N, C-alpha and C positions, 0 to 999 in steps of 0.2 A: 625300140629305143625311143622313137619319136612319140609313140603313144605314152610311154612312161614320162617323158619330158612334158607332154601336154597335160597329163594328170597332175604333175607337180606344180605346173604353172597355174592350173585351175584351182588347186588347193590353196596356193599362196594368195590368189585373188579373193577367194572366199574368206580366208583368215583376215586379210586386209580390210575387207568390207565390214566384217564383224567388229574388228577393233575400232574402225572409224565410226561405226554406228553406235558402239557402246560408249565411246568417249564422251560424245555430247550428252548422252543420257546421264552419265555420272556427273558431268559438269552442271547439268540442269538441276540435278537432285540437291546439290550442295546449298544453293540459295534457298530452296524450299525449306531445308532443315534449319538454316540460319534465321529465317523469317517466321518460324513457327511461334505461335502464341505461347506465353508461359503457362505452365500447368495451373489449373484452378487451385486456389487456396481455400482450405487446407487439404493437403493430400496425405497427411499423417497426423498423429496425435500432437497436441499442443501442451507445453509445459507451463504450469501456473506456479510461479515461485513466490511464496509468501515470505515476507521479510521478518516475520515474527513467529513465535512458537505455536505449536498445535494447541487449540483450545483458547487462545487469546482473542482479544477483540477483533483484530484484523482477520485472523483465520476464520473466526465464526461468521463474519460477513462474506468472505470470499468463497467459501465452500458451497453454500447453497446457490450463490450466484453462478458459479462455474458449472454446477450440476444442471442448471437450466440452460446456460449458454451453449454447452457442448451439444445439446440436442439441436440447436439452430445451426451450429457449425458442421454437424455430421461427423465429428471426430471427438474423441475424449480429451478433456483437459486434465492432465495428470498433475495433481497437486503435490507440492513439495515445500516443506518448511525449511528455510535456510536462515538460521539465526546468527546473531553476532554483530558487535560494533554498531549498535543502534540501527540495525537494519542495513548497514552499508555493505555487509558481506553479500547479501542477496542482490543489492543494487549493482554492485560491481560485477557479480556473476552474469546478470542479464545484459549488462552493458558490453561484456566481453564476448557475447554470442553474436552470430550473424544477424543482419537486419532482415530476417525472413519471416518474422511473425510467429515463430514457433516457441518463443520464450517470453512469457508475459510477466512483468513485475507487478505483483499484487501487493500494494503497499499502503502505508499511512502517510502522514504529513512530514515525517522526519527528514527525507532527503532534501526538502526545501531549504534546510538549514545547514547541511553538511559543510559547505565551504566556509560559512560564517563561524561555525564551531570547530573548524579545522579537523573534522572527522574524515572527510574525503573531498576531492576536487569535483566529484560528480554532484549534480543537483537535478531536480526535475526539468531544468532547462536542457538536459541531455536526453530527455525522453519526450514522447508524445502521449498525452492522456487519451486513451480510446474510450474511457468511461469513468466519470467522476460520480461516485455513488452518493456521497453526502458528508455531513459533519455532525458533531454531537456535543452534548454537555457532559462535564465531568464533575466529580465531587470528592470530598475527603472522607476516607473510610478508616475504621478501626475494627479489630476483632470483637467478637461477642463478649469476650471476657476482659476487654480493655478497661482500665481505670478511668479513661477519659470519656466524659459525657458530652463534651462540646469542643468545638474547634478552638475556642478561647483557652480552654484548659491545656490543650497541647501547646499552644503558643506560650502560655505562662510558664509551663514546665521547661520549654526550650530556652526561654529567656533567663530562667533561674540557673540552668546548667547548659550553657551554650555547647552545641556540637555533640550532645549526648543522646538526645531523642532520635531514634532511628526511623528513617523513611526508606521504604523499599522503592527502588527506581529501576528503569530499564536502560540506565547508562546516560552519559552526557548527550543532550539533545533529545532524550526520550520525554514522554509526557510528564512523569513526575518530576524530572529534573527541571523542565521548563516552568512548571507551576511552582516548584520549590523556590525558583529564583524570584517569581512574583511575590510569594509569601514573605521571603526575606526582605524584599524592597518595602512592602507594606508594613510589616510588623517588626523587623529587625531581628527576628529569630533565625538561628542557624541550626543545621541538623547534621547527623551522621548519615550519609547516603550510602546505602547498601545496594549494589547493582544485581539485577537478575536478567534472564534472557527473554522474558516476555511479560506483558502485564498480567497474564494468568499466574505466573510464578511469583510475581511481585505481590499479587493479591493473596496467594497462598501463604507467603511469608508473614503477612499481617494476620491471617486467620490462625496460623500456628503459634503466633506470639514471638516469632523471630524478629519482627520489626514492629514499631509502634503504630505507624500509619502509612498510608500511601494515597496517591491520587488515582481514582478509578473511574473509568467510563461507566455510564449508566448501563449500557448493553453488557458490559463484562461482569457487573456486580449485581444486577437486578434479581437473579434467581437466588444467589446466596443471601441477599438482603431479605427476600421473601421467606427464606428458610430460617432466618435469624442467626446466620453464621457471621454476618458482618453488620456494622452499623454505619450509615451515612451520617456524618456529623453536619455537613452543609454541602450545598451545591454552588459551583462557581458559575452563577447565572444571574441574570437580571429579573427573571420571572420564574415562578415555580415550575418544576418539571411535572408534566401531566401524569406520568406513571408513578411519581413519588411526591405528591403535593404537600405531604406532611413534613418533608425534610426542609429545614430552614435554608435561606440563602446566605452566602458568605457576607454579602453587603449589610446584613442585619447586625453582624458583629464587627465588621470592618468596612465601613462605607467607602473608604478610599480604594477598595478593590474594583470599584465600578470603572476605573480608568482602563482596566485590562479586559473588560467584558463588553459584548459577548466574545468568547474565544473558546476554541475546542479543536480536537483533531479532525482530520478529514481522511477519506479513503478513496482509492481509485485503482484502475487497471492501466498499465503503461506498457509501451513498446519503445525500444531504442530508436532515437531519432535517426532518420534516414530510411526507415521502413517504407516500402512501397505504399503509395496512397490507396491503391485498391485493396491491399491487405488491411490497412487501418480502417478503411470504410467497411470491410466485411466484419471486422471485429466490433467496431462501434455499433453497427446495425444489429449484430447478434446480442450484445450486452444491453443495448437500449431497448430492444424488443422484449427482453425478459425482465428488465429492471422494474417494469410496471406490472409484472405478473402478480396477481393477488397473493400468492403464497410468499413471494419475496417481499412484497409490501408489508405483509404481516410480520415478517422477520424484522424489517426496519422499524415498524411501529413498536414491537416488543422491546427492541433495543434503544428506542427513543432516538433514532437517527433522523436528522433533518434531511430529507431527500432532495438531491440535486438532479441526478440523471442527465448530465450533459457531457459533451466531449469537445474535442477540437479547440477552436479559439476561445469559446466560452469557458471551458475548463481551464485553459492556460491563463486567462485573465483572473479567474478566481484564485488559482494557486499563486500567481504573482502578487495579488493583493494580500493574501494570507501571509506570505513571506515578508512583505514590507511592514505589515502591522506587527508581526511577531518580532522581527528584528528591532523595531522601534521599542517594543515593550521590554525586551531583554536588555537593550542598551540603557533604558530608563532604570531598570532594576539593578544595573551594575554587573550583570552576569557576563556580558561581553562588552568590549570597548567600542 
């Protein structure tokens, strides 16, 4: 009996020592887990949300850039076109996602004006630009079978029958809408605005004869221009465009247009504000390192993009200046109060 009691006491002592010894180990393990460094970014594929349709100007710039950048990141950038409401559908979607760097807004200039145009309360002030690609020149185009041989002929037709000449747009706040406001201010002509979901579909509407004209980026229209499917009637620029030196400048027909120039859309890659600085740095480094790649520089040259290749404070300053200049121009034109 005494031997049995001794065995029981010994067993209890062993169990007590094990419990006491294991407790500190468990307690010591917790802080180690809590202090662990965050996982390196990225650990999974990244979503690239393009705010305009496939094949459009923004899409055509973002896809080759993403294909290069994903090699630097070591993960795929899965591209998705999310159209609607002048790009605000995509903008809202990215804003609604966590600030973890896995959803990139690949956009153009439009969000800069959302609040002013009452499209959305979001603007680029709610995002950080990890890479500002550049900006570009735009022009007035018609289809190859158009009866209009000059920009002045379109204006004369619109003045003769106000609101009947059709311009294809990408909605309020889109490029053709903005330039349309400038045209109305300078010439007094008004148009019937027909909205489409991208500059590619707006261009197609002109090529098919559904609309009379539109405002088209050089990069979006250059191949169709070379093929003879569209005609550039004029460029909204102060100097000839190197890739199309034969196209006249709008100021040759309407000198007062000079007050709005130079002006054009810009393109960049953004993350929601509040994203960790290390994640933004990783993204900026990846895009910056490939933005100067000869193959991408060739894309930019072919599309006549004025290369910027900046991020952070420099990109933010550019975007703020663009917003202030455009708001001033739209107020002068009467498009906004």
